[in-house]
DRENNUVEX-262584 format. One record per atom (N, C-alpha, C): residue number from 1; atom name; x, y, z. Coordinates in Angstrom, 2 decimals. Layout:
BEGIN
+-----+------+---------+---------+---------+
:  nr : atom :       x :       y :       z :
+-----+------+---------+---------+---------+
: NUM :   CA :       X :       Y :       Z :
...
+-----+------+---------+---------+---------+
END
This chain:
BEGIN
+-----+------+---------+---------+---------+
:  nr : atom :       x :       y :       z :
+-----+------+---------+---------+---------+
:   1 :    N :    0.84 :   -1.18 :    0.00 :
:   1 :   CA :    0.00 :    0.00 :    0.00 :
:   1 :    C :    0.89 :    1.24 :    0.00 :
:   2 :    N :    0.74 :    2.17 :   -0.94 :
:   2 :   CA :    1.61 :    3.34 :   -1.01 :
:   2 :    C :    1.15 :    4.46 :   -0.09 :
:   3 :    N :    0.74 :    4.14 :    1.13 :
:   3 :   CA :    0.27 :    5.17 :    2.05 :
:   3 :    C :    1.40 :    6.04 :    2.56 :
:   4 :    N :    2.65 :    5.60 :    2.36 :
:   4 :   CA :    3.78 :    6.39 :    2.83 :
:   4 :    C :    3.87 :    7.74 :    2.11 :
:   5 :    N :    3.32 :    7.81 :    0.91 :
:   5 :   CA :    3.30 :    9.08 :    0.18 :
:   5 :    C :    2.44 :   10.13 :    0.89 :
:   6 :    N :    1.46 :    9.68 :    1.62 :
:   6 :   CA :    0.49 :   10.59 :    2.23 :
:   6 :    C :    0.67 :   10.77 :    3.74 :
:   7 :    N :    1.75 :   10.29 :    4.28 :
:   7 :   CA :    1.93 :   10.36 :    5.73 :
:   7 :    C :    2.13 :   11.78 :    6.21 :
:   8 :    N :    2.65 :   12.67 :    5.37 :
:   8 :   CA :    2.88 :   14.05 :    5.79 :
:   8 :    C :    1.63 :   14.91 :    5.71 :
:   9 :    N :    0.59 :   14.42 :    5.08 :
:   9 :   CA :   -0.64 :   15.20 :    4.94 :
:   9 :    C :   -1.32 :   15.35 :    6.29 :
:  10 :    N :   -1.82 :   16.54 :    6.56 :
:  10 :   CA :   -2.50 :   16.82 :    7.83 :
:  10 :    C :   -3.97 :   17.09 :    7.54 :
:  11 :    N :   -4.80 :   16.47 :    8.27 :
:  11 :   CA :   -6.24 :   16.65 :    8.06 :
:  11 :    C :   -6.75 :   17.88 :    8.76 :
:  12 :    N :   -7.99 :   18.24 :    8.50 :
:  12 :   CA :   -8.60 :   19.38 :    9.16 :
:  12 :    C :   -8.79 :   20.55 :    8.22 :
:  13 :    N :   -9.32 :   21.64 :    8.74 :
:  13 :   CA :   -9.59 :   22.82 :    7.93 :
:  13 :    C :   -8.35 :   23.60 :    7.61 :
:  14 :    N :   -8.42 :   24.45 :    6.60 :
:  14 :   CA :   -7.30 :   25.29 :    6.23 :
:  14 :    C :   -7.16 :   26.43 :    7.22 :
:  15 :    N :   -5.92 :   26.83 :    7.47 :
:  15 :   CA :   -5.69 :   27.92 :    8.40 :
:  15 :    C :   -4.98 :   29.04 :    7.66 :
:  16 :    N :   -5.47 :   30.25 :    7.78 :
:  16 :   CA :   -4.88 :   31.40 :    7.12 :
:  16 :    C :   -4.00 :   32.16 :    8.09 :
:  17 :    N :   -2.89 :   32.67 :    7.56 :
:  17 :   CA :   -1.98 :   33.44 :    8.43 :
:  17 :    C :   -2.64 :   34.76 :    8.82 :
:  18 :    N :   -2.52 :   35.13 :   10.06 :
:  18 :   CA :   -3.02 :   36.41 :   10.53 :
:  18 :    C :   -4.52 :   36.49 :   10.67 :
:  19 :    N :   -5.21 :   35.45 :   10.37 :
:  19 :   CA :   -6.68 :   35.48 :   10.48 :
:  19 :    C :   -7.07 :   34.75 :   11.75 :
:  20 :    N :   -7.52 :   35.51 :   12.72 :
:  20 :   CA :   -7.95 :   34.91 :   13.97 :
:  20 :    C :   -9.41 :   34.57 :   13.87 :
:  21 :    N :   -9.72 :   33.36 :   13.54 :
:  21 :   CA :  -11.11 :   32.95 :   13.38 :
:  21 :    C :  -11.59 :   32.41 :   14.71 :
:  22 :    N :  -12.53 :   33.12 :   15.29 :
:  22 :   CA :  -13.11 :   32.69 :   16.55 :
:  22 :    C :  -14.55 :   32.28 :   16.31 :
:  23 :    N :  -14.82 :   31.03 :   16.52 :
:  23 :   CA :  -16.20 :   30.58 :   16.37 :
:  23 :    C :  -16.93 :   30.85 :   17.67 :
:  24 :    N :  -18.04 :   31.51 :   17.56 :
:  24 :   CA :  -18.83 :   31.82 :   18.75 :
:  24 :    C :  -19.78 :   30.67 :   19.02 :
:  25 :    N :  -19.80 :   30.22 :   20.22 :
:  25 :   CA :  -20.69 :   29.14 :   20.59 :
:  25 :    C :  -22.06 :   29.72 :   20.90 :
:  26 :    N :  -23.07 :   29.00 :   20.49 :
:  26 :   CA :  -24.43 :   29.44 :   20.77 :
:  26 :    C :  -24.75 :   29.16 :   22.23 :
:  27 :    N :  -25.35 :   30.14 :   22.83 :
:  27 :   CA :  -25.74 :   29.98 :   24.23 :
:  27 :    C :  -27.12 :   29.35 :   24.29 :
:  28 :    N :  -27.26 :   28.40 :   25.17 :
:  28 :   CA :  -28.56 :   27.77 :   25.34 :
:  28 :    C :  -29.43 :   28.63 :   26.22 :
:  29 :    N :  -30.68 :   28.75 :   25.82 :
:  29 :   CA :  -31.62 :   29.54 :   26.62 :
:  29 :    C :  -32.10 :   28.68 :   27.78 :
:  30 :    N :  -32.27 :   29.29 :   28.93 :
:  30 :   CA :  -32.75 :   28.52 :   30.08 :
:  30 :    C :  -34.21 :   28.13 :   29.86 :
:  31 :    N :  -34.53 :   26.95 :   30.35 :
:  31 :   CA :  -35.90 :   26.48 :   30.20 :
:  31 :    C :  -36.82 :   27.29 :   31.11 :
:  32 :    N :  -37.99 :   27.65 :   30.60 :
:  32 :   CA :  -38.91 :   28.43 :   31.44 :
:  32 :    C :  -39.49 :   27.55 :   32.56 :
:  33 :    N :  -39.83 :   28.20 :   33.63 :
:  33 :   CA :  -40.40 :   27.47 :   34.76 :
:  33 :    C :  -41.84 :   27.12 :   34.46 :
:  34 :    N :  -42.44 :   26.30 :   35.26 :
:  34 :   CA :  -43.82 :   25.87 :   35.03 :
:  34 :    C :  -44.80 :   27.03 :   35.16 :
:  35 :    N :  -44.54 :   27.97 :   36.05 :
:  35 :   CA :  -45.44 :   29.10 :   36.24 :
:  35 :    C :  -45.49 :   29.96 :   34.97 :
:  36 :    N :  -44.34 :   30.17 :   34.38 :
:  36 :   CA :  -44.28 :   31.00 :   33.18 :
:  36 :    C :  -44.92 :   30.27 :   31.99 :
:  37 :    N :  -44.77 :   28.95 :   31.93 :
:  37 :   CA :  -45.33 :   28.21 :   30.81 :
:  37 :    C :  -46.86 :   28.18 :   30.88 :
:  38 :    N :  -47.42 :   28.17 :   32.09 :
:  38 :   CA :  -48.87 :   28.17 :   32.23 :
:  38 :    C :  -49.46 :   29.49 :   31.76 :
:  39 :    N :  -48.80 :   30.60 :   32.05 :
:  39 :   CA :  -49.33 :   31.89 :   31.64 :
:  39 :    C :  -49.18 :   32.11 :   30.14 :
:  40 :    N :  -48.22 :   31.42 :   29.52 :
:  40 :   CA :  -48.03 :   31.61 :   28.09 :
:  40 :    C :  -48.81 :   30.60 :   27.27 :
:  41 :    N :  -49.57 :   29.71 :   27.92 :
:  41 :   CA :  -50.36 :   28.75 :   27.15 :
:  41 :    C :  -51.45 :   29.49 :   26.39 :
:  42 :    N :  -51.63 :   29.16 :   25.12 :
:  42 :   CA :  -52.65 :   29.85 :   24.34 :
:  42 :    C :  -54.05 :   29.42 :   24.76 :
:  43 :    N :  -54.96 :   30.35 :   24.63 :
:  43 :   CA :  -56.35 :   30.05 :   24.94 :
:  43 :    C :  -56.95 :   29.30 :   23.76 :
:  44 :    N :  -58.15 :   28.80 :   23.94 :
:  44 :   CA :  -58.79 :   28.02 :   22.87 :
:  44 :    C :  -59.08 :   28.88 :   21.66 :
:  45 :    N :  -59.39 :   30.18 :   21.85 :
:  45 :   CA :  -59.66 :   31.04 :   20.70 :
:  45 :    C :  -58.38 :   31.28 :   19.90 :
:  46 :    N :  -57.25 :   31.42 :   20.60 :
:  46 :   CA :  -55.98 :   31.61 :   19.89 :
:  46 :    C :  -55.61 :   30.37 :   19.11 :
:  47 :    N :  -55.86 :   29.20 :   19.66 :
:  47 :   CA :  -55.57 :   27.95 :   18.97 :
:  47 :    C :  -56.45 :   27.84 :   17.73 :
:  48 :    N :  -57.72 :   28.21 :   17.83 :
:  48 :   CA :  -58.63 :   28.14 :   16.69 :
:  48 :    C :  -58.17 :   29.09 :   15.58 :
:  49 :    N :  -57.72 :   30.28 :   15.97 :
:  49 :   CA :  -57.23 :   31.24 :   14.96 :
:  49 :    C :  -56.01 :   30.69 :   14.24 :
:  50 :    N :  -55.09 :   30.08 :   14.96 :
:  50 :   CA :  -53.89 :   29.52 :   14.34 :
:  50 :    C :  -54.25 :   28.39 :   13.39 :
:  51 :    N :  -55.22 :   27.57 :   13.78 :
:  51 :   CA :  -55.64 :   26.47 :   12.93 :
:  51 :    C :  -56.25 :   26.99 :   11.63 :
:  52 :    N :  -57.05 :   28.08 :   11.72 :
:  52 :   CA :  -57.64 :   28.67 :   10.54 :
:  52 :    C :  -56.56 :   29.25 :    9.62 :
:  53 :    N :  -55.57 :   29.90 :   10.20 :
:  53 :   CA :  -54.48 :   30.47 :    9.41 :
:  53 :    C :  -53.69 :   29.36 :    8.72 :
:  54 :    N :  -53.47 :   28.26 :    9.42 :
:  54 :   CA :  -52.71 :   27.15 :    8.85 :
:  54 :    C :  -53.50 :   26.51 :    7.71 :
:  55 :    N :  -54.82 :   26.47 :    7.82 :
:  55 :   CA :  -55.64 :   25.88 :    6.77 :
:  55 :    C :  -55.62 :   26.75 :    5.53 :
:  56 :    N :  -55.52 :   28.09 :    5.69 :
:  56 :   CA :  -55.50 :   28.99 :    4.54 :
:  56 :    C :  -54.22 :   28.82 :    3.73 :
:  57 :    N :  -53.13 :   28.59 :    4.42 :
:  57 :   CA :  -51.85 :   28.46 :    3.71 :
:  57 :    C :  -51.70 :   27.03 :    3.24 :
:  58 :    N :  -51.46 :   26.87 :    1.92 :
:  58 :   CA :  -51.24 :   25.54 :    1.40 :
:  58 :    C :  -49.77 :   25.19 :    1.56 :
:  59 :    N :  -49.41 :   23.91 :    1.50 :
:  59 :   CA :  -48.01 :   23.54 :    1.66 :
:  59 :    C :  -47.13 :   24.07 :    0.54 :
:  60 :    N :  -47.70 :   24.36 :   -0.64 :
:  60 :   CA :  -46.90 :   24.87 :   -1.74 :
:  60 :    C :  -46.75 :   26.38 :   -1.69 :
:  61 :    N :  -47.32 :   27.02 :   -0.68 :
:  61 :   CA :  -47.22 :   28.48 :   -0.57 :
:  61 :    C :  -45.81 :   28.85 :   -0.13 :
:  62 :    N :  -45.21 :   29.76 :   -0.88 :
:  62 :   CA :  -43.88 :   30.22 :   -0.52 :
:  62 :    C :  -43.95 :   31.66 :   -0.09 :
:  63 :    N :  -43.12 :   32.06 :    0.84 :
:  63 :   CA :  -43.16 :   33.45 :    1.29 :
:  63 :    C :  -42.78 :   34.39 :    0.14 :
:  64 :    N :  -43.44 :   35.52 :    0.09 :
:  64 :   CA :  -43.14 :   36.49 :   -0.95 :
:  64 :    C :  -44.06 :   36.37 :   -2.15 :
:  65 :    N :  -44.86 :   35.34 :   -2.20 :
:  65 :   CA :  -45.81 :   35.18 :   -3.31 :
:  65 :    C :  -47.21 :   35.35 :   -2.77 :
:  66 :    N :  -48.05 :   35.98 :   -3.57 :
:  66 :   CA :  -49.41 :   36.16 :   -3.13 :
:  66 :    C :  -50.24 :   34.90 :   -3.42 :
:  67 :    N :  -49.86 :   34.14 :   -4.46 :
:  67 :   CA :  -50.58 :   32.92 :   -4.82 :
:  67 :    C :  -49.59 :   31.77 :   -4.97 :
:  68 :    N :  -50.09 :   30.56 :   -4.75 :
:  68 :   CA :  -49.26 :   29.39 :   -5.02 :
:  68 :    C :  -49.19 :   29.21 :   -6.54 :
:  69 :    N :  -48.19 :   28.51 :   -7.05 :
:  69 :   CA :  -48.10 :   28.32 :   -8.51 :
:  69 :    C :  -49.32 :   27.65 :   -9.11 :
:  70 :    N :  -49.91 :   26.70 :   -8.40 :
:  70 :   CA :  -51.09 :   26.01 :   -8.92 :
:  70 :    C :  -52.27 :   26.98 :   -9.04 :
:  71 :    N :  -52.47 :   27.79 :   -8.00 :
:  71 :   CA :  -53.58 :   28.74 :   -8.02 :
:  71 :    C :  -53.36 :   29.82 :   -9.07 :
:  72 :    N :  -52.11 :   30.25 :   -9.25 :
:  72 :   CA :  -51.81 :   31.27 :  -10.25 :
:  72 :    C :  -52.09 :   30.73 :  -11.65 :
:  73 :    N :  -51.69 :   29.49 :  -11.89 :
:  73 :   CA :  -51.93 :   28.88 :  -13.20 :
:  73 :    C :  -53.43 :   28.73 :  -13.46 :
:  74 :    N :  -54.16 :   28.34 :  -12.43 :
:  74 :   CA :  -55.61 :   28.18 :  -12.57 :
:  74 :    C :  -56.28 :   29.52 :  -12.85 :
:  75 :    N :  -55.84 :   30.58 :  -12.18 :
:  75 :   CA :  -56.45 :   31.89 :  -12.40 :
:  75 :    C :  -56.14 :   32.40 :  -13.80 :
:  76 :    N :  -54.95 :   32.07 :  -14.34 :
:  76 :   CA :  -54.62 :   32.47 :  -15.71 :
:  76 :    C :  -55.52 :   31.76 :  -16.71 :
:  77 :    N :  -55.77 :   30.47 :  -16.47 :
:  77 :   CA :  -56.65 :   29.72 :  -17.38 :
:  77 :    C :  -58.07 :   30.29 :  -17.36 :
:  78 :    N :  -58.54 :   30.63 :  -16.18 :
:  78 :   CA :  -59.90 :   31.18 :  -16.05 :
:  78 :    C :  -60.01 :   32.54 :  -16.72 :
:  79 :    N :  -58.93 :   33.32 :  -16.68 :
:  79 :   CA :  -58.96 :   34.67 :  -17.24 :
:  79 :    C :  -58.74 :   34.66 :  -18.75 :
:  80 :    N :  -58.58 :   33.49 :  -19.34 :
:  80 :   CA :  -58.40 :   33.42 :  -20.79 :
:  80 :    C :  -56.94 :   33.44 :  -21.20 :
:  81 :    N :  -56.05 :   33.07 :  -20.35 :
:  81 :   CA :  -54.63 :   32.99 :  -20.68 :
:  81 :    C :  -53.87 :   34.22 :  -20.25 :
:  82 :    N :  -52.58 :   34.17 :  -20.52 :
:  82 :   CA :  -51.70 :   35.26 :  -20.14 :
:  82 :    C :  -51.89 :   36.42 :  -21.09 :
:  83 :    N :  -51.90 :   37.63 :  -20.56 :
:  83 :   CA :  -52.01 :   38.83 :  -21.37 :
:  83 :    C :  -50.66 :   39.13 :  -22.01 :
:  84 :    N :  -50.67 :   39.43 :  -23.32 :
:  84 :   CA :  -49.43 :   39.75 :  -24.00 :
:  84 :    C :  -49.14 :   41.24 :  -23.87 :
:  85 :    N :  -47.87 :   41.54 :  -23.83 :
:  85 :   CA :  -47.48 :   42.94 :  -23.78 :
:  85 :    C :  -47.59 :   43.54 :  -25.18 :
:  86 :    N :  -47.47 :   44.85 :  -25.25 :
:  86 :   CA :  -47.57 :   45.55 :  -26.54 :
:  86 :    C :  -46.48 :   45.06 :  -27.48 :
:  87 :    N :  -45.26 :   44.91 :  -26.99 :
:  87 :   CA :  -44.15 :   44.46 :  -27.83 :
:  87 :    C :  -44.40 :   43.04 :  -28.36 :
:  88 :    N :  -44.94 :   42.17 :  -27.52 :
:  88 :   CA :  -45.24 :   40.80 :  -27.95 :
:  88 :    C :  -46.30 :   40.79 :  -29.03 :
:  89 :    N :  -47.33 :   41.63 :  -28.87 :
:  89 :   CA :  -48.38 :   41.70 :  -29.90 :
:  89 :    C :  -47.82 :   42.20 :  -31.23 :
:  90 :    N :  -46.97 :   43.25 :  -31.18 :
:  90 :   CA :  -46.37 :   43.77 :  -32.42 :
:  90 :    C :  -45.49 :   42.72 :  -33.08 :
:  91 :    N :  -44.72 :   41.99 :  -32.27 :
:  91 :   CA :  -43.84 :   40.95 :  -32.81 :
:  91 :    C :  -44.66 :   39.87 :  -33.51 :
:  92 :    N :  -45.73 :   39.40 :  -32.88 :
:  92 :   CA :  -46.57 :   38.36 :  -33.47 :
:  92 :    C :  -47.21 :   38.84 :  -34.77 :
:  93 :    N :  -47.64 :   40.10 :  -34.79 :
:  93 :   CA :  -48.27 :   40.66 :  -35.99 :
:  93 :    C :  -47.27 :   40.73 :  -37.15 :
:  94 :    N :  -46.05 :   41.22 :  -36.88 :
:  94 :   CA :  -45.04 :   41.30 :  -37.93 :
:  94 :    C :  -44.65 :   39.91 :  -38.42 :
:  95 :    N :  -44.55 :   38.96 :  -37.52 :
:  95 :   CA :  -44.21 :   37.59 :  -37.90 :
:  95 :    C :  -45.28 :   36.99 :  -38.80 :
:  96 :    N :  -46.55 :   37.25 :  -38.45 :
:  96 :   CA :  -47.65 :   36.74 :  -39.26 :
:  96 :    C :  -47.65 :   37.37 :  -40.65 :
:  97 :    N :  -47.37 :   38.70 :  -40.71 :
:  97 :   CA :  -47.33 :   39.38 :  -42.01 :
:  97 :    C :  -46.20 :   38.84 :  -42.89 :
:  98 :    N :  -45.02 :   38.64 :  -42.29 :
:  98 :   CA :  -43.89 :   38.10 :  -43.06 :
:  98 :    C :  -44.19 :   36.70 :  -43.58 :
:  99 :    N :  -44.85 :   35.89 :  -42.76 :
:  99 :   CA :  -45.19 :   34.52 :  -43.17 :
:  99 :    C :  -46.17 :   34.56 :  -44.35 :
: 100 :    N :  -47.18 :   35.42 :  -44.28 :
: 100 :   CA :  -48.16 :   35.54 :  -45.38 :
: 100 :    C :  -47.48 :   36.01 :  -46.65 :
: 101 :    N :  -46.58 :   37.00 :  -46.53 :
: 101 :   CA :  -45.88 :   37.53 :  -47.70 :
: 101 :    C :  -45.02 :   36.44 :  -48.35 :
: 102 :    N :  -44.35 :   35.65 :  -47.54 :
: 102 :   CA :  -43.52 :   34.57 :  -48.07 :
: 102 :    C :  -44.36 :   33.52 :  -48.78 :
: 103 :    N :  -45.53 :   33.23 :  -48.23 :
: 103 :   CA :  -46.41 :   32.24 :  -48.85 :
: 103 :    C :  -46.92 :   32.74 :  -50.21 :
: 104 :    N :  -47.21 :   34.02 :  -50.29 :
: 104 :   CA :  -47.67 :   34.59 :  -51.56 :
: 104 :    C :  -46.56 :   34.52 :  -52.60 :
: 105 :    N :  -45.34 :   34.86 :  -52.18 :
: 105 :   CA :  -44.20 :   34.89 :  -53.08 :
: 105 :    C :  -43.82 :   33.49 :  -53.56 :
: 106 :    N :  -43.67 :   32.55 :  -52.65 :
: 106 :   CA :  -43.20 :   31.22 :  -52.98 :
: 106 :    C :  -44.33 :   30.27 :  -53.34 :
: 107 :    N :  -45.47 :   30.49 :  -52.80 :
: 107 :   CA :  -46.57 :   29.57 :  -52.99 :
: 107 :    C :  -46.40 :   28.36 :  -52.09 :
: 108 :    N :  -47.38 :   27.52 :  -52.05 :
: 108 :   CA :  -47.33 :   26.33 :  -51.21 :
: 108 :    C :  -46.83 :   25.18 :  -52.09 :
: 109 :    N :  -45.62 :   24.68 :  -51.74 :
: 109 :   CA :  -45.01 :   23.60 :  -52.51 :
: 109 :    C :  -44.93 :   22.35 :  -51.66 :
: 110 :    N :  -45.09 :   21.20 :  -52.31 :
: 110 :   CA :  -44.91 :   19.94 :  -51.61 :
: 110 :    C :  -43.42 :   19.63 :  -51.52 :
: 111 :    N :  -43.07 :   18.68 :  -50.73 :
: 111 :   CA :  -41.67 :   18.28 :  -50.59 :
: 111 :    C :  -41.11 :   17.80 :  -51.92 :
: 112 :    N :  -41.91 :   17.04 :  -52.65 :
: 112 :   CA :  -41.47 :   16.49 :  -53.94 :
: 112 :    C :  -41.14 :   17.62 :  -54.91 :
: 113 :    N :  -41.96 :   18.66 :  -54.94 :
: 113 :   CA :  -41.71 :   19.81 :  -55.83 :
: 113 :    C :  -40.43 :   20.54 :  -55.42 :
: 114 :    N :  -40.20 :   20.69 :  -54.12 :
: 114 :   CA :  -38.99 :   21.36 :  -53.65 :
: 114 :    C :  -37.74 :   20.59 :  -54.05 :
: 115 :    N :  -37.77 :   19.23 :  -53.94 :
: 115 :   CA :  -36.63 :   18.41 :  -54.30 :
: 115 :    C :  -36.37 :   18.50 :  -55.79 :
: 116 :    N :  -37.41 :   18.47 :  -56.62 :
: 116 :   CA :  -37.25 :   18.58 :  -58.07 :
: 116 :    C :  -36.63 :   19.93 :  -58.46 :
: 117 :    N :  -37.08 :   20.99 :  -57.79 :
: 117 :   CA :  -36.53 :   22.32 :  -58.06 :
: 117 :    C :  -35.05 :   22.39 :  -57.68 :
: 118 :    N :  -34.67 :   21.82 :  -56.56 :
: 118 :   CA :  -33.27 :   21.80 :  -56.13 :
: 118 :    C :  -32.42 :   21.01 :  -57.12 :
: 119 :    N :  -32.91 :   19.86 :  -57.56 :
: 119 :   CA :  -32.16 :   19.04 :  -58.52 :
: 119 :    C :  -31.96 :   19.78 :  -59.83 :
: 120 :    N :  -32.98 :   20.50 :  -60.27 :
: 120 :   CA :  -32.88 :   21.29 :  -61.50 :
: 120 :    C :  -31.83 :   22.38 :  -61.36 :
: 121 :    N :  -31.80 :   23.03 :  -60.21 :
: 121 :   CA :  -30.82 :   24.08 :  -59.94 :
: 121 :    C :  -29.40 :   23.51 :  -59.93 :
: 122 :    N :  -29.23 :   22.36 :  -59.25 :
: 122 :   CA :  -27.91 :   21.75 :  -59.15 :
: 122 :    C :  -27.41 :   21.25 :  -60.51 :
: 123 :    N :  -28.30 :   20.75 :  -61.36 :
: 123 :   CA :  -27.88 :   20.28 :  -62.67 :
: 123 :    C :  -27.46 :   21.43 :  -63.57 :
: 124 :    N :  -27.96 :   22.63 :  -63.32 :
: 124 :   CA :  -27.59 :   23.80 :  -64.11 :
: 124 :    C :  -26.25 :   24.38 :  -63.73 :
: 125 :    N :  -25.64 :   23.97 :  -62.62 :
: 125 :   CA :  -24.34 :   24.49 :  -62.19 :
: 125 :    C :  -23.22 :   23.88 :  -63.03 :
: 126 :    N :  -22.09 :   24.57 :  -63.11 :
: 126 :   CA :  -20.95 :   24.08 :  -63.88 :
: 126 :    C :  -20.26 :   22.94 :  -63.16 :
: 127 :    N :  -19.28 :   22.32 :  -63.85 :
: 127 :   CA :  -18.55 :   21.20 :  -63.27 :
: 127 :    C :  -17.71 :   21.63 :  -62.07 :
: 128 :    N :  -17.42 :   22.90 :  -62.01 :
: 128 :   CA :  -16.61 :   23.41 :  -60.91 :
: 128 :    C :  -17.27 :   23.12 :  -59.55 :
: 129 :    N :  -18.58 :   23.05 :  -59.53 :
: 129 :   CA :  -19.32 :   22.84 :  -58.28 :
: 129 :    C :  -19.55 :   21.36 :  -57.95 :
: 130 :    N :  -19.13 :   20.47 :  -58.86 :
: 130 :   CA :  -19.34 :   19.05 :  -58.61 :
: 130 :    C :  -18.49 :   18.56 :  -57.46 :
: 131 :    N :  -18.94 :   17.53 :  -56.79 :
: 131 :   CA :  -18.19 :   16.93 :  -55.70 :
: 131 :    C :  -17.05 :   16.10 :  -56.29 :
: 132 :    N :  -15.82 :   16.26 :  -55.82 :
: 132 :   CA :  -14.72 :   15.45 :  -56.37 :
: 132 :    C :  -14.82 :   14.02 :  -55.88 :
: 133 :    N :  -14.35 :   13.10 :  -56.73 :
: 133 :   CA :  -14.35 :   11.69 :  -56.34 :
: 133 :    C :  -13.16 :   11.44 :  -55.46 :
: 134 :    N :  -13.38 :   10.78 :  -54.36 :
: 134 :   CA :  -12.30 :   10.47 :  -53.43 :
: 134 :    C :  -12.24 :    8.96 :  -53.28 :
: 135 :    N :  -11.05 :    8.40 :  -53.46 :
: 135 :   CA :  -10.86 :    6.97 :  -53.27 :
: 135 :    C :  -11.17 :    6.19 :  -54.53 :
: 136 :    N :  -11.00 :    4.89 :  -54.43 :
: 136 :   CA :  -11.24 :    4.05 :  -55.62 :
: 136 :    C :  -12.72 :    3.95 :  -55.91 :
: 137 :    N :  -13.02 :    3.86 :  -57.16 :
: 137 :   CA :  -14.40 :    3.66 :  -57.39 :
: 137 :    C :  -14.93 :    4.10 :  -58.64 :
+-----+------+---------+---------+---------+
END
């Protein structure tokens, strides 16, 4: 076993020169006495309020959001989908116009027609554009 190569290695965390790292230990809080715990026990109305609040919050609710993702998606579906911004509407309109213009110019061709047109174009090119033969054959 070549463990002799690693005998000088020292385990543990890295230590920086001049850096006095002092880890502060957490202090444990003293346990409250029975008298104090009885006075801090919630009443039945407070317990009922907490239960109602817990029922309102779903497990998928994250802090900082007004709705859970499931509820947000459902409300979008009910409202008829996501509203597009002005820029998105303009982009979609220009894209649709360009597509219509291209269809008018080129017409609707089948795959077979496109291949025949390409073959006709390639046959009209000079020998300079031909693929060279490589290897025996």
